[in-house]
C-alpha positions in Angstrom: 0.0 0.0 0.0 2.9 2.4 0.9 4.5 1.7 -2.5 1.3 2.5 -4.3 1.1 6.0 -2.7 4.8 6.6 -3.5 4.2 5.7 -7.1 1.1 8.0 -7.3 3.1 10.9 -5.7 6.0 10.4 -8.2 3.5 10.2 -11.1 1.8 13.5 -10.0 5.1 15.2 -9.6 6.2 14.2 -13.1 3.0 15.4 -14.6 3.2 18.8 -12.8 6.9 19.3 -13.9 6.0 18.3 -17.5 3.0 20.8 -17.5 5.2 23.6 -16.3 8.0 22.8 -18.8 5.5 22.9 -21.7 4.1 26.2 -20.5 7.6 27.7 -20.2 8.5 26.5 -23.7 5.4 28.1 -25.2 6.1 31.5 -23.6 9.8 31.5 -24.7 8.8 30.7 -28.3 6.2 33.5 -28.3 8.6 36.1 -26.8 11.4 35.1 -29.2 9.1 35.9 -32.2 7.9 39.2 -30.8 10.7 41.4 -32.3 11.8 41.4 -35.9 14.8 43.1 -37.4 14.3 44.5 -40.9 17.0 45.9 -43.2 15.9 48.4 -45.9 17.2 51.0 -48.3 15.4 54.3 -48.0 15.8 57.8 -49.5 17.1 60.4 -47.0 17.5 64.1 -47.5 20.9 65.7 -46.9 21.4 69.1 -45.5 21.4 70.7 -48.9 18.1 69.0 -49.8 19.2 66.2 -52.2 17.9 62.7 -51.8 20.5 59.9 -51.2 20.0 56.2 -50.7 20.6 55.0 -47.1 20.7 51.6 -45.6 18.8 51.4 -42.3 17.7 48.8 -39.8 14.3 48.8 -38.2 13.1 46.9 -35.2 9.4 45.9 -35.3 7.6 45.0 -32.1 5.0 42.6 -33.5 3.0 42.6 -30.3 2.5 46.4 -30.0 3.0 47.3 -33.7 5.6 49.9 -32.8 8.6 50.5 -35.1 12.1 51.7 -34.1 15.0 52.8 -36.3 18.5 51.9 -35.4 21.0 54.8 -35.1 24.7 53.9 -34.7 27.0 55.8 -32.5 28.7 58.8 -34.1 30.3 62.1 -33.4 28.7 65.2 -34.9 31.1 68.1 -35.5 29.9 71.4 -34.0 30.6 74.9 -35.1 34.2 76.3 -34.9 35.4 76.2 -31.3 32.5 74.0 -30.0 32.9 70.5 -28.8 31.6 67.7 -31.0 28.3 66.1 -29.9 28.2 62.4 -29.2 25.2 60.4 -30.4 24.9 57.1 -28.7 23.9 53.8 -30.3 20.1 53.4 -29.9 16.8 52.4 -31.4 14.6 55.5 -31.9 10.8 55.3 -32.2 9.4 55.9 -35.6 6.1 57.8 -36.0 3.7 55.9 -38.2 1.1 57.9 -40.1 -2.1 56.0 -40.9 
């Protein structure tokens, strides 16, 4: 009788662990597919108003629908005698017009 209860307890424990493992696996798959990186070539305007092709990377949040544009780190020169301004590497939000 004692062995029967031990076997039942072990079986229940195995089923509980298997159920939690399956739930954890589903959530990790869903979260790994939430964000998508997209590479594209777009037209950008220079300071003098001419359009030039530019390669950009976008980050798409498929859950919220938000889009972000990647900006690499760079140094912008200031006016004569001013310090250059550092731009840090970051994904900036993109405004989407409907």
